[in-house]
C-alpha angles and dihedrals in degrees: 000000000000116000122210117245117257127214114265117223101203091193088065090051093049103031102161108025133050113254145122139241129219142174134210140183133198116245122173093341092310127106109229121194112229100179141017132167138150147107094258091065089065090049089053090050093245126134115216089228088066090063108039111093091007136107124232089258091059095066108015132068111268098250094047091045090050092053094047091045088063089055089049090051091051091050092048088057087062103263120123111237132203122187142157123239142180131210134167092349096310129109126215141172117224132199125199116199118185120218106219123196120182091346094308128104109236100172141358122222116208132196127189123190127193110245097165095122093048092046093050090050089051091051091049090050091052089049090051091050089049090048091049090053090049089051093052092049092046093050091051101047110019096085092043090054095044096054097060090034091060091051094047092048092048095050091045090054091049091051091046091054094046104048126079102196106111093206092055091046089058091055092047092051089055090049092051091049091051092046089052089051090052089049091052091051091051089050090053091050091050091051090051090052095049110012095168095048111116092007106163115182121194139150113270140163105257094206091055091049092052091047091054090053091050091050090051092050096041094104089054092049090050093046090054095040090240119166116211120208117194131203106179138174094204094191096071116114126174144170111254144121101274095200093054094045088049089053090053093049093047091051093048095045090048089054091048093051092049091049095054118100122154096354105060097183122120120185123205123189132183115191143161110250095181141333091287105030140055133186137220117200127189116191128185130180096217135120096303125210129280119244091247092055093044090068092061102039097115096039116118114255094009111127139154093202124098092228099025124125097207089235103095100083092038090054090048090053093050092049093050092046089050086058089052090249137119135235125197136171129220113190142157125194110255094010105070139247138279119201114195124195118192115193136174118242089223127031117224115211 
């Protein structure tokens, strides 16, 4: 006896999470979608009319369609299938449930549920575990590296000052630069291991602090022909660790200088955002960052620089968070980057 189809209310099938439902049949070795509906389709930027009557290869990239087609084939053979997928920056889990009549699959019902929040939390947890491992390694080896490093650097400086051969001096200068880079990496590892160690909080004038950083970096600005534009509220004072905030500003300004190309302007602003908060913004007009790279900016060991460690931005983030503040980056490829730091004027324990 053939039963008539009934209307599917996808909101009943997915009562608590955004998702969508779909159906497909196999016709002449091709899987054809016969139905699709759900809020999550809109989130993904897909119109249901793009799916109905179409195969996977009609609306998905070839490699993704090929992979999903294997899941469809498995479901058509009568086996329920569950799999995770990703599209346009969103994650979902899909279930394929075959409808079998007289031993033959006549249709497959599919359900997809948005798990983006859960997946992002899982990624953050993995990053924290990775960071914890880095901290343990740093705590164990950083001091052991720094001790011989100090000796090597000291003796190299003595040799550099005592010899007259210009060619050897060039090699020694390279050695000293590389030793300083190693020392900076060790310092970053030590901060990861014990971010609160040596934290000294005191009231300072933020404009004066930024000015001292700009004075320190002036030779670098001049060497790269960078023009700095300031927009300061010089009255802002706050409780913070000046050395750590300086480290953040130096890292961010270094990134901005390296990003500049034809437009050599960098803008720095310091403003009151409210009675309790102030902001520091650093804007460059450089190459910007692609959307794919933006997602990984604060990950440990992720870098776009040839000699980068992938720790600089992560260290900046930890310092700002230790000050109960936030840091976020707005960037567009080809149009530059704006880094915004929001900090409290007083830190509550």
